[in-house]
mmJSON file of the N, C-alpha and C atoms, coordinates in Angstrom:
{"data_MODEL":{"atom_site":{
"group_PDB":["ATOM","ATOM","ATOM","ATOM","ATOM","ATOM","ATOM","ATOM","ATOM","ATOM","ATOM","ATOM","ATOM","ATOM","ATOM","ATOM","ATOM","ATOM","ATOM","ATOM","ATOM","ATOM","ATOM","ATOM","ATOM","ATOM","ATOM","ATOM","ATOM","ATOM","ATOM","ATOM","ATOM","ATOM","ATOM","ATOM","ATOM","ATOM","ATOM","ATOM","ATOM","ATOM","ATOM","ATOM","ATOM","ATOM","ATOM","ATOM","ATOM","ATOM","ATOM","ATOM","ATOM","ATOM","ATOM","ATOM","ATOM","ATOM","ATOM","ATOM","ATOM","ATOM","ATOM","ATOM","ATOM","ATOM","ATOM","ATOM","ATOM","ATOM","ATOM","ATOM","ATOM","ATOM","ATOM","ATOM","ATOM","ATOM","ATOM","ATOM","ATOM","ATOM","ATOM","ATOM","ATOM","ATOM","ATOM","ATOM","ATOM","ATOM","ATOM","ATOM","ATOM","ATOM","ATOM","ATOM","ATOM","ATOM","ATOM","ATOM","ATOM","ATOM","ATOM","ATOM","ATOM","ATOM","ATOM","ATOM","ATOM","ATOM","ATOM","ATOM","ATOM","ATOM","ATOM","ATOM","ATOM","ATOM","ATOM","ATOM","ATOM","ATOM","ATOM","ATOM","ATOM","ATOM","ATOM","ATOM","ATOM","ATOM","ATOM","ATOM","ATOM","ATOM","ATOM","ATOM","ATOM","ATOM","ATOM","ATOM","ATOM","ATOM","ATOM","ATOM","ATOM","ATOM","ATOM","ATOM","ATOM","ATOM","ATOM","ATOM","ATOM","ATOM","ATOM","ATOM","ATOM","ATOM","ATOM","ATOM","ATOM","ATOM","ATOM","ATOM","ATOM","ATOM","ATOM","ATOM","ATOM","ATOM","ATOM","ATOM","ATOM","ATOM","ATOM","ATOM","ATOM","ATOM","ATOM","ATOM","ATOM","ATOM","ATOM","ATOM","ATOM","ATOM","ATOM","ATOM","ATOM","ATOM","ATOM","ATOM","ATOM","ATOM","ATOM","ATOM","ATOM","ATOM","ATOM","ATOM","ATOM","ATOM","ATOM","ATOM","ATOM","ATOM","ATOM","ATOM","ATOM","ATOM","ATOM","ATOM","ATOM","ATOM","ATOM","ATOM","ATOM","ATOM","ATOM"],
"id":[1,2,3,4,5,6,7,8,9,10,11,12,13,14,15,16,17,18,19,20,21,22,23,24,25,26,27,28,29,30,31,32,33,34,35,36,37,38,39,40,41,42,43,44,45,46,47,48,49,50,51,52,53,54,55,56,57,58,59,60,61,62,63,64,65,66,67,68,69,70,71,72,73,74,75,76,77,78,79,80,81,82,83,84,85,86,87,88,89,90,91,92,93,94,95,96,97,98,99,100,101,102,103,104,105,106,107,108,109,110,111,112,113,114,115,116,117,118,119,120,121,122,123,124,125,126,127,128,129,130,131,132,133,134,135,136,137,138,139,140,141,142,143,144,145,146,147,148,149,150,151,152,153,154,155,156,157,158,159,160,161,162,163,164,165,166,167,168,169,170,171,172,173,174,175,176,177,178,179,180,181,182,183,184,185,186,187,188,189,190,191,192,193,194,195,196,197,198,199,200,201,202,203,204,205,206,207,208,209,210,211,212,213,214,215,216,217,218,219],
"type_symbol":["N","C","C","N","C","C","N","C","C","N","C","C","N","C","C","N","C","C","N","C","C","N","C","C","N","C","C","N","C","C","N","C","C","N","C","C","N","C","C","N","C","C","N","C","C","N","C","C","N","C","C","N","C","C","N","C","C","N","C","C","N","C","C","N","C","C","N","C","C","N","C","C","N","C","C","N","C","C","N","C","C","N","C","C","N","C","C","N","C","C","N","C","C","N","C","C","N","C","C","N","C","C","N","C","C","N","C","C","N","C","C","N","C","C","N","C","C","N","C","C","N","C","C","N","C","C","N","C","C","N","C","C","N","C","C","N","C","C","N","C","C","N","C","C","N","C","C","N","C","C","N","C","C","N","C","C","N","C","C","N","C","C","N","C","C","N","C","C","N","C","C","N","C","C","N","C","C","N","C","C","N","C","C","N","C","C","N","C","C","N","C","C","N","C","C","N","C","C","N","C","C","N","C","C","N","C","C","N","C","C","N","C","C","N","C","C","N","C","C"],
"label_atom_id":["N","CA","C","N","CA","C","N","CA","C","N","CA","C","N","CA","C","N","CA","C","N","CA","C","N","CA","C","N","CA","C","N","CA","C","N","CA","C","N","CA","C","N","CA","C","N","CA","C","N","CA","C","N","CA","C","N","CA","C","N","CA","C","N","CA","C","N","CA","C","N","CA","C","N","CA","C","N","CA","C","N","CA","C","N","CA","C","N","CA","C","N","CA","C","N","CA","C","N","CA","C","N","CA","C","N","CA","C","N","CA","C","N","CA","C","N","CA","C","N","CA","C","N","CA","C","N","CA","C","N","CA","C","N","CA","C","N","CA","C","N","CA","C","N","CA","C","N","CA","C","N","CA","C","N","CA","C","N","CA","C","N","CA","C","N","CA","C","N","CA","C","N","CA","C","N","CA","C","N","CA","C","N","CA","C","N","CA","C","N","CA","C","N","CA","C","N","CA","C","N","CA","C","N","CA","C","N","CA","C","N","CA","C","N","CA","C","N","CA","C","N","CA","C","N","CA","C","N","CA","C","N","CA","C","N","CA","C","N","CA","C","N","CA","C","N","CA","C","N","CA","C","N","CA","C"],
"label_alt_id":[null,null,null,null,null,null,null,null,null,null,null,null,null,null,null,null,null,null,null,null,null,null,null,null,null,null,null,null,null,null,null,null,null,null,null,null,null,null,null,null,null,null,null,null,null,null,null,null,null,null,null,null,null,null,null,null,null,null,null,null,null,null,null,null,null,null,null,null,null,null,null,null,null,null,null,null,null,null,null,null,null,null,null,null,null,null,null,null,null,null,null,null,null,null,null,null,null,null,null,null,null,null,null,null,null,null,null,null,null,null,null,null,null,null,null,null,null,null,null,null,null,null,null,null,null,null,null,null,null,null,null,null,null,null,null,null,null,null,null,null,null,null,null,null,null,null,null,null,null,null,null,null,null,null,null,null,null,null,null,null,null,null,null,null,null,null,null,null,null,null,null,null,null,null,null,null,null,null,null,null,null,null,null,null,null,null,null,null,null,null,null,null,null,null,null,null,null,null,null,null,null,null,null,null,null,null,null,null,null,null,null,null,null,null,null,null,null,null,null],
"label_comp_id":["MET","MET","MET","PHE","PHE","PHE","PHE","PHE","PHE","ASP","ASP","ASP","GLU","GLU","GLU","CYS","CYS","CYS","ALA","ALA","ALA","GLU","GLU","GLU","VAL","VAL","VAL","GLN","GLN","GLN","THR","THR","THR","GLN","GLN","GLN","TRP","TRP","TRP","LEU","LEU","LEU","ASP","ASP","ASP","TYR","TYR","TYR","TRP","TRP","TRP","GLN","GLN","GLN","GLU","GLU","GLU","TYR","TYR","TYR","ALA","ALA","ALA","VAL","VAL","VAL","LYS","LYS","LYS","VAL","VAL","VAL","GLU","GLU","GLU","VAL","VAL","VAL","PRO","PRO","PRO","VAL","VAL","VAL","MET","MET","MET","TYR","TYR","TYR","ALA","ALA","ALA","LEU","LEU","LEU","ALA","ALA","ALA","GLU","GLU","GLU","LYS","LYS","LYS","ALA","ALA","ALA","TRP","TRP","TRP","LEU","LEU","LEU","TRP","TRP","TRP","THR","THR","THR","VAL","VAL","VAL","SER","SER","SER","GLU","GLU","GLU","GLN","GLN","GLN","HIS","HIS","HIS","VAL","VAL","VAL","ARG","ARG","ARG","ASP","ASP","ASP","PHE","PHE","PHE","ALA","ALA","ALA","ARG","ARG","ARG","GLY","GLY","GLY","PHE","PHE","PHE","LYS","LYS","LYS","GLY","GLY","GLY","GLU","GLU","GLU","SER","SER","SER","GLU","GLU","GLU","GLY","GLY","GLY","ARG","ARG","ARG","GLU","GLU","GLU","TRP","TRP","TRP","VAL","VAL","VAL","GLY","GLY","GLY","ALA","ALA","ALA","GLY","GLY","GLY","ASP","ASP","ASP","CYS","CYS","CYS","ALA","ALA","ALA","LEU","LEU","LEU","PHE","PHE","PHE","GLY","GLY","GLY","SER","SER","SER"],
"label_asym_id":["A","A","A","A","A","A","A","A","A","A","A","A","A","A","A","A","A","A","A","A","A","A","A","A","A","A","A","A","A","A","A","A","A","A","A","A","A","A","A","A","A","A","A","A","A","A","A","A","A","A","A","A","A","A","A","A","A","A","A","A","A","A","A","A","A","A","A","A","A","A","A","A","A","A","A","A","A","A","A","A","A","A","A","A","A","A","A","A","A","A","A","A","A","A","A","A","A","A","A","A","A","A","A","A","A","A","A","A","A","A","A","A","A","A","A","A","A","A","A","A","A","A","A","A","A","A","A","A","A","A","A","A","A","A","A","A","A","A","A","A","A","A","A","A","A","A","A","A","A","A","A","A","A","A","A","A","A","A","A","A","A","A","A","A","A","A","A","A","A","A","A","A","A","A","A","A","A","A","A","A","A","A","A","A","A","A","A","A","A","A","A","A","A","A","A","A","A","A","A","A","A","A","A","A","A","A","A","A","A","A","A","A","A","A","A","A","A","A","A"],
"label_entity_id":["1","1","1","1","1","1","1","1","1","1","1","1","1","1","1","1","1","1","1","1","1","1","1","1","1","1","1","1","1","1","1","1","1","1","1","1","1","1","1","1","1","1","1","1","1","1","1","1","1","1","1","1","1","1","1","1","1","1","1","1","1","1","1","1","1","1","1","1","1","1","1","1","1","1","1","1","1","1","1","1","1","1","1","1","1","1","1","1","1","1","1","1","1","1","1","1","1","1","1","1","1","1","1","1","1","1","1","1","1","1","1","1","1","1","1","1","1","1","1","1","1","1","1","1","1","1","1","1","1","1","1","1","1","1","1","1","1","1","1","1","1","1","1","1","1","1","1","1","1","1","1","1","1","1","1","1","1","1","1","1","1","1","1","1","1","1","1","1","1","1","1","1","1","1","1","1","1","1","1","1","1","1","1","1","1","1","1","1","1","1","1","1","1","1","1","1","1","1","1","1","1","1","1","1","1","1","1","1","1","1","1","1","1","1","1","1","1","1","1"],
"label_seq_id":[1,1,1,2,2,2,3,3,3,4,4,4,5,5,5,6,6,6,7,7,7,8,8,8,9,9,9,10,10,10,11,11,11,12,12,12,13,13,13,14,14,14,15,15,15,16,16,16,17,17,17,18,18,18,19,19,19,20,20,20,21,21,21,22,22,22,23,23,23,24,24,24,25,25,25,26,26,26,27,27,27,28,28,28,29,29,29,30,30,30,31,31,31,32,32,32,33,33,33,34,34,34,35,35,35,36,36,36,37,37,37,38,38,38,39,39,39,40,40,40,41,41,41,42,42,42,43,43,43,44,44,44,45,45,45,46,46,46,47,47,47,48,48,48,49,49,49,50,50,50,51,51,51,52,52,52,53,53,53,54,54,54,55,55,55,56,56,56,57,57,57,58,58,58,59,59,59,60,60,60,61,61,61,62,62,62,63,63,63,64,64,64,65,65,65,66,66,66,67,67,67,68,68,68,69,69,69,70,70,70,71,71,71,72,72,72,73,73,73],
"pdbx_PDB_ins_code":[null,null,null,null,null,null,null,null,null,null,null,null,null,null,null,null,null,null,null,null,null,null,null,null,null,null,null,null,null,null,null,null,null,null,null,null,null,null,null,null,null,null,null,null,null,null,null,null,null,null,null,null,null,null,null,null,null,null,null,null,null,null,null,null,null,null,null,null,null,null,null,null,null,null,null,null,null,null,null,null,null,null,null,null,null,null,null,null,null,null,null,null,null,null,null,null,null,null,null,null,null,null,null,null,null,null,null,null,null,null,null,null,null,null,null,null,null,null,null,null,null,null,null,null,null,null,null,null,null,null,null,null,null,null,null,null,null,null,null,null,null,null,null,null,null,null,null,null,null,null,null,null,null,null,null,null,null,null,null,null,null,null,null,null,null,null,null,null,null,null,null,null,null,null,null,null,null,null,null,null,null,null,null,null,null,null,null,null,null,null,null,null,null,null,null,null,null,null,null,null,null,null,null,null,null,null,null,null,null,null,null,null,null,null,null,null,null,null,null],
"Cartn_x":[197.763,198.767,199.776,199.409,200.3,201.942,201.446,202.723,203.502,202.646,203.543,204.535,203.987,204.857,206.028,205.796,207.005,207.996,207.466,208.419,209.272,208.405,209.183,210.1,210.065,210.889,212.251,212.074,213.112,213.756,213.537,213.853,214.348,213.537,213.723,213.929,213.232,213.029,214.706,215.678,216.896,217.596,217.201,218.102,217.478,216.421,215.797,215.473,215.537,214.995,215.766,217.329,218.213,217.743,217.088,216.777,215.719,214.808,213.665,214.222,214.904,215.416,216.048,217.223,217.942,216.803,215.649,214.974,214.057,214.077,213.348,214.008,213.288,214.13,213.603,212.844,212.431,212.98,213.29,213.808,213.018,214.042,213.487,213.842,212.562,212.977,212.517,213.408,213.308,213.359,212.653,212.631,212.42,213.134,212.874,212.691,211.82,211.61,212.281,212.919,213.758,213.249,211.91,211.485,210.848,211.132,210.619,211.007,210.116,210.403,210.609,210.236,210.385,211.687,212.555,213.703,214.763,215.911,217.377,217.505,217.547,217.428,218.707,219.441,220.664,220.717,221.523,221.893,222.52,223.481,224.086,223.139,222.33,221.263,220.317,220.077,219.208,220.093,221.169,222.146,222.329,222.711,222.828,221.629,220.518,219.082,219.06,219.14,218.943,219.975,221.031,221.99,221.776,220.994,220.367,219.653,219.361,218.328,219.18,218.85,219.447,219.394,218.42,218.4,218.699,218.18,218.595,217.735,218.502,217.796,218.378,217.414,217.77,217.281,217.987,217.369,217.606,216.952,217.183,216.443,216.934,216.323,215.421,214.269,213.198,213.156,214.138,214.523,213.22,212.888,211.746,210.553,210.466,209.159,208.955,207.821,207.409,207.078,207.055,206.566,204.976,204.198,203.049,202.536,203.047,202.34,201.972,202.615,202.57,201.542,200.872,199.739,198.519,198.403,197.092,197.141,198.213,198.347,198.392],
"Cartn_y":[26.261,25.344,26.405,27.564,28.259,28.6,28.775,29.091,27.815,26.574,25.393,25.243,25.316,25.291,26.208,27.632,28.583,27.986,27.388,27.149,25.945,25.022,23.786,23.987,25.223,25.58,26.125,26.911,27.476,26.338,25.426,24.562,23.243,22.577,21.201,20.99,21.864,21.557,21.616,22.312,22.455,21.265,20.356,19.15,18.0,17.938,16.788,17.255,18.28,18.584,17.771,17.556,17.041,15.648,14.774,13.537,13.121,14.342,14.307,14.736,15.848,16.128,15.458,14.464,13.422,12.395,12.201,11.171,11.752,13.261,13.969,13.631,13.026,12.503,13.26,14.488,15.238,16.637,17.109,18.553,19.653,20.416,21.286,22.537,23.674,24.99,25.719,26.369,27.091,28.516,29.169,30.597,31.103,32.039,32.604,34.139,34.499,35.959,36.696,37.918,38.62,39.236,39.457,40.333,38.918,37.632,36.706,36.863,36.848,37.273,35.83,34.848,33.472,33.048,32.959,32.679,33.602,33.138,34.175,33.99,35.036,35.207,35.726,34.984,35.251,34.328,34.932,34.23,32.75,32.855,31.54,30.524,30.895,30.199,29.291,30.153,29.523,28.474,28.923,27.832,26.583,26.698,25.656,24.787,25.426,24.561,23.763,24.666,23.807,22.739,22.781,21.873,20.574,20.637,19.721,18.548,18.994,17.829,17.024,15.857,14.776,15.011,15.481,15.66,17.035,17.208,18.648,19.893,21.04,21.935,23.368,24.243,25.695,26.525,27.335,28.356,29.592,30.491,31.917,32.94,33.828,34.728,35.595,35.969,36.659,37.99,38.898,40.066,40.981,41.765,42.782,41.889,40.575,39.925,39.87,40.061,39.729,38.364,37.993,36.897,36.626,35.377,35.276,35.551,35.565,35.847,37.441,38.164,39.604,40.152,39.165,39.553,39.718,39.114,39.378,40.671,41.438,42.609,43.722],
"Cartn_z":[124.663,123.512,122.972,122.802,122.027,123.022,124.393,125.238,125.364,125.575,125.631,124.509,123.337,121.989,121.963,122.558,122.651,123.492,124.678,125.643,125.094,124.422,123.992,122.98,122.119,120.959,121.943,122.835,123.221,124.413,124.916,125.766,125.291,124.285,123.77,122.313,121.701,120.196,119.456,119.972,119.504,119.61,120.539,120.943,120.264,119.396,118.801,117.371,116.723,115.332,114.343,114.509,113.514,113.506,114.657,114.355,113.358,113.358,112.157,110.891,110.847,109.436,108.821,109.352,108.554,107.861,108.305,107.961,106.558,106.429,105.247,104.132,103.035,101.944,100.467,100.874,99.807,99.814,98.617,98.745,99.857,100.454,101.516,101.073,101.13,100.768,102.274,102.863,104.189,103.96,104.718,104.733,106.177,106.521,107.87,108.094,108.292,108.248,109.144,108.526,109.083,110.677,110.864,111.813,112.773,112.586,113.426,115.116,115.698,117.172,117.983,117.531,118.029,118.012,116.625,116.337,116.347,116.522,116.171,114.715,114.214,112.678,112.245,111.65,110.777,109.594,108.58,107.538,107.924,108.928,109.338,109.936,110.674,111.419,110.348,109.264,108.302,107.732,106.953,106.236,107.231,108.578,109.479,109.383,109.606,109.606,108.412,107.097,105.889,105.791,106.141,106.294,106.777,108.028,108.808,108.001,106.873,106.107,105.329,105.26,104.276,102.83,102.183,100.89,100.58,99.328,98.719,99.753,99.887,100.555,100.368,100.613,100.464,101.567,102.167,103.099,102.836,103.17,103.071,103.97,104.467,105.163,104.584,104.832,104.066,104.424,103.947,104.406,104.401,105.534,105.408,105.896,106.125,106.269,107.886,108.443,109.758,109.985,111.23,111.841,111.586,111.121,110.89,112.556,113.365,114.884,114.943,114.075,114.021,113.17,112.243,111.353,112.397,113.391,114.314,114.905,115.255,116.09,115.383],
"occupancy":[1.0,1.0,1.0,1.0,1.0,1.0,1.0,1.0,1.0,1.0,1.0,1.0,1.0,1.0,1.0,1.0,1.0,1.0,1.0,1.0,1.0,1.0,1.0,1.0,1.0,1.0,1.0,1.0,1.0,1.0,1.0,1.0,1.0,1.0,1.0,1.0,1.0,1.0,1.0,1.0,1.0,1.0,1.0,1.0,1.0,1.0,1.0,1.0,1.0,1.0,1.0,1.0,1.0,1.0,1.0,1.0,1.0,1.0,1.0,1.0,1.0,1.0,1.0,1.0,1.0,1.0,1.0,1.0,1.0,1.0,1.0,1.0,1.0,1.0,1.0,1.0,1.0,1.0,1.0,1.0,1.0,1.0,1.0,1.0,1.0,1.0,1.0,1.0,1.0,1.0,1.0,1.0,1.0,1.0,1.0,1.0,1.0,1.0,1.0,1.0,1.0,1.0,1.0,1.0,1.0,1.0,1.0,1.0,1.0,1.0,1.0,1.0,1.0,1.0,1.0,1.0,1.0,1.0,1.0,1.0,1.0,1.0,1.0,1.0,1.0,1.0,1.0,1.0,1.0,1.0,1.0,1.0,1.0,1.0,1.0,1.0,1.0,1.0,1.0,1.0,1.0,1.0,1.0,1.0,1.0,1.0,1.0,1.0,1.0,1.0,1.0,1.0,1.0,1.0,1.0,1.0,1.0,1.0,1.0,1.0,1.0,1.0,1.0,1.0,1.0,1.0,1.0,1.0,1.0,1.0,1.0,1.0,1.0,1.0,1.0,1.0,1.0,1.0,1.0,1.0,1.0,1.0,1.0,1.0,1.0,1.0,1.0,1.0,1.0,1.0,1.0,1.0,1.0,1.0,1.0,1.0,1.0,1.0,1.0,1.0,1.0,1.0,1.0,1.0,1.0,1.0,1.0,1.0,1.0,1.0,1.0,1.0,1.0,1.0,1.0,1.0,1.0,1.0,1.0],
"B_iso_or_equiv":[0.0,0.0,0.0,0.0,0.0,0.0,0.0,0.0,0.0,0.0,0.0,0.0,0.0,0.0,0.0,0.0,0.0,0.0,0.0,0.0,0.0,0.0,0.0,0.0,0.0,0.0,0.0,0.0,0.0,0.0,0.0,0.0,0.0,0.0,0.0,0.0,0.0,0.0,0.0,0.0,0.0,0.0,0.0,0.0,0.0,0.0,0.0,0.0,0.0,0.0,0.0,0.0,0.0,0.0,0.0,0.0,0.0,0.0,0.0,0.0,0.0,0.0,0.0,0.0,0.0,0.0,0.0,0.0,0.0,0.0,0.0,0.0,0.0,0.0,0.0,0.0,0.0,0.0,0.0,0.0,0.0,0.0,0.0,0.0,0.0,0.0,0.0,0.0,0.0,0.0,0.0,0.0,0.0,0.0,0.0,0.0,0.0,0.0,0.0,0.0,0.0,0.0,0.0,0.0,0.0,0.0,0.0,0.0,0.0,0.0,0.0,0.0,0.0,0.0,0.0,0.0,0.0,0.0,0.0,0.0,0.0,0.0,0.0,0.0,0.0,0.0,0.0,0.0,0.0,0.0,0.0,0.0,0.0,0.0,0.0,0.0,0.0,0.0,0.0,0.0,0.0,0.0,0.0,0.0,0.0,0.0,0.0,0.0,0.0,0.0,0.0,0.0,0.0,0.0,0.0,0.0,0.0,0.0,0.0,0.0,0.0,0.0,0.0,0.0,0.0,0.0,0.0,0.0,0.0,0.0,0.0,0.0,0.0,0.0,0.0,0.0,0.0,0.0,0.0,0.0,0.0,0.0,0.0,0.0,0.0,0.0,0.0,0.0,0.0,0.0,0.0,0.0,0.0,0.0,0.0,0.0,0.0,0.0,0.0,0.0,0.0,0.0,0.0,0.0,0.0,0.0,0.0,0.0,0.0,0.0,0.0,0.0,0.0,0.0,0.0,0.0,0.0,0.0,0.0],
"pdbx_formal_charge":[null,null,null,null,null,null,null,null,null,null,null,null,null,null,null,null,null,null,null,null,null,null,null,null,null,null,null,null,null,null,null,null,null,null,null,null,null,null,null,null,null,null,null,null,null,null,null,null,null,null,null,null,null,null,null,null,null,null,null,null,null,null,null,null,null,null,null,null,null,null,null,null,null,null,null,null,null,null,null,null,null,null,null,null,null,null,null,null,null,null,null,null,null,null,null,null,null,null,null,null,null,null,null,null,null,null,null,null,null,null,null,null,null,null,null,null,null,null,null,null,null,null,null,null,null,null,null,null,null,null,null,null,null,null,null,null,null,null,null,null,null,null,null,null,null,null,null,null,null,null,null,null,null,null,null,null,null,null,null,null,null,null,null,null,null,null,null,null,null,null,null,null,null,null,null,null,null,null,null,null,null,null,null,null,null,null,null,null,null,null,null,null,null,null,null,null,null,null,null,null,null,null,null,null,null,null,null,null,null,null,null,null,null,null,null,null,null,null,null],
"auth_seq_id":[1,1,1,2,2,2,3,3,3,4,4,4,5,5,5,6,6,6,7,7,7,8,8,8,9,9,9,10,10,10,11,11,11,12,12,12,13,13,13,14,14,14,15,15,15,16,16,16,17,17,17,18,18,18,19,19,19,20,20,20,21,21,21,22,22,22,23,23,23,24,24,24,25,25,25,26,26,26,27,27,27,28,28,28,29,29,29,30,30,30,31,31,31,32,32,32,33,33,33,34,34,34,35,35,35,36,36,36,37,37,37,38,38,38,39,39,39,40,40,40,41,41,41,42,42,42,43,43,43,44,44,44,45,45,45,46,46,46,47,47,47,48,48,48,49,49,49,50,50,50,51,51,51,52,52,52,53,53,53,54,54,54,55,55,55,56,56,56,57,57,57,58,58,58,59,59,59,60,60,60,61,61,61,62,62,62,63,63,63,64,64,64,65,65,65,66,66,66,67,67,67,68,68,68,69,69,69,70,70,70,71,71,71,72,72,72,73,73,73],
"auth_comp_id":["MET","MET","MET","PHE","PHE","PHE","PHE","PHE","PHE","ASP","ASP","ASP","GLU","GLU","GLU","CYS","CYS","CYS","ALA","ALA","ALA","GLU","GLU","GLU","VAL","VAL","VAL","GLN","GLN","GLN","THR","THR","THR","GLN","GLN","GLN","TRP","TRP","TRP","LEU","LEU","LEU","ASP","ASP","ASP","TYR","TYR","TYR","TRP","TRP","TRP","GLN","GLN","GLN","GLU","GLU","GLU","TYR","TYR","TYR","ALA","ALA","ALA","VAL","VAL","VAL","LYS","LYS","LYS","VAL","VAL","VAL","GLU","GLU","GLU","VAL","VAL","VAL","PRO","PRO","PRO","VAL","VAL","VAL","MET","MET","MET","TYR","TYR","TYR","ALA","ALA","ALA","LEU","LEU","LEU","ALA","ALA","ALA","GLU","GLU","GLU","LYS","LYS","LYS","ALA","ALA","ALA","TRP","TRP","TRP","LEU","LEU","LEU","TRP","TRP","TRP","THR","THR","THR","VAL","VAL","VAL","SER","SER","SER","GLU","GLU","GLU","GLN","GLN","GLN","HIS","HIS","HIS","VAL","VAL","VAL","ARG","ARG","ARG","ASP","ASP","ASP","PHE","PHE","PHE","ALA","ALA","ALA","ARG","ARG","ARG","GLY","GLY","GLY","PHE","PHE","PHE","LYS","LYS","LYS","GLY","GLY","GLY","GLU","GLU","GLU","SER","SER","SER","GLU","GLU","GLU","GLY","GLY","GLY","ARG","ARG","ARG","GLU","GLU","GLU","TRP","TRP","TRP","VAL","VAL","VAL","GLY","GLY","GLY","ALA","ALA","ALA","GLY","GLY","GLY","ASP","ASP","ASP","CYS","CYS","CYS","ALA","ALA","ALA","LEU","LEU","LEU","PHE","PHE","PHE","GLY","GLY","GLY","SER","SER","SER"],
"auth_asym_id":["A","A","A","A","A","A","A","A","A","A","A","A","A","A","A","A","A","A","A","A","A","A","A","A","A","A","A","A","A","A","A","A","A","A","A","A","A","A","A","A","A","A","A","A","A","A","A","A","A","A","A","A","A","A","A","A","A","A","A","A","A","A","A","A","A","A","A","A","A","A","A","A","A","A","A","A","A","A","A","A","A","A","A","A","A","A","A","A","A","A","A","A","A","A","A","A","A","A","A","A","A","A","A","A","A","A","A","A","A","A","A","A","A","A","A","A","A","A","A","A","A","A","A","A","A","A","A","A","A","A","A","A","A","A","A","A","A","A","A","A","A","A","A","A","A","A","A","A","A","A","A","A","A","A","A","A","A","A","A","A","A","A","A","A","A","A","A","A","A","A","A","A","A","A","A","A","A","A","A","A","A","A","A","A","A","A","A","A","A","A","A","A","A","A","A","A","A","A","A","A","A","A","A","A","A","A","A","A","A","A","A","A","A","A","A","A","A","A","A"],
"auth_atom_id":["N","CA","C","N","CA","C","N","CA","C","N","CA","C","N","CA","C","N","CA","C","N","CA","C","N","CA","C","N","CA","C","N","CA","C","N","CA","C","N","CA","C","N","CA","C","N","CA","C","N","CA","C","N","CA","C","N","CA","C","N","CA","C","N","CA","C","N","CA","C","N","CA","C","N","CA","C","N","CA","C","N","CA","C","N","CA","C","N","CA","C","N","CA","C","N","CA","C","N","CA","C","N","CA","C","N","CA","C","N","CA","C","N","CA","C","N","CA","C","N","CA","C","N","CA","C","N","CA","C","N","CA","C","N","CA","C","N","CA","C","N","CA","C","N","CA","C","N","CA","C","N","CA","C","N","CA","C","N","CA","C","N","CA","C","N","CA","C","N","CA","C","N","CA","C","N","CA","C","N","CA","C","N","CA","C","N","CA","C","N","CA","C","N","CA","C","N","CA","C","N","CA","C","N","CA","C","N","CA","C","N","CA","C","N","CA","C","N","CA","C","N","CA","C","N","CA","C","N","CA","C","N","CA","C","N","CA","C","N","CA","C","N","CA","C","N","CA","C","N","CA","C","N","CA","C"],
"pdbx_PDB_model_num":[1,1,1,1,1,1,1,1,1,1,1,1,1,1,1,1,1,1,1,1,1,1,1,1,1,1,1,1,1,1,1,1,1,1,1,1,1,1,1,1,1,1,1,1,1,1,1,1,1,1,1,1,1,1,1,1,1,1,1,1,1,1,1,1,1,1,1,1,1,1,1,1,1,1,1,1,1,1,1,1,1,1,1,1,1,1,1,1,1,1,1,1,1,1,1,1,1,1,1,1,1,1,1,1,1,1,1,1,1,1,1,1,1,1,1,1,1,1,1,1,1,1,1,1,1,1,1,1,1,1,1,1,1,1,1,1,1,1,1,1,1,1,1,1,1,1,1,1,1,1,1,1,1,1,1,1,1,1,1,1,1,1,1,1,1,1,1,1,1,1,1,1,1,1,1,1,1,1,1,1,1,1,1,1,1,1,1,1,1,1,1,1,1,1,1,1,1,1,1,1,1,1,1,1,1,1,1,1,1,1,1,1,1,1,1,1,1,1,1]
}}}
């Protein structure tokens, strides 16, 4: 399952996430770990993602943080 999800993130998720994001009507706080291995991490990407939501949103890069997948290694 994990590998299927990773493949979808890289090939499909970017095409449809905004369809879901515009339907979210509660405030969203989003943080992306600086050392995430699955995502392209930059302040601009974080801001662009947060802006995709209809309601109030905030996005920040979590400087120095590792991805949760790294905790098991």
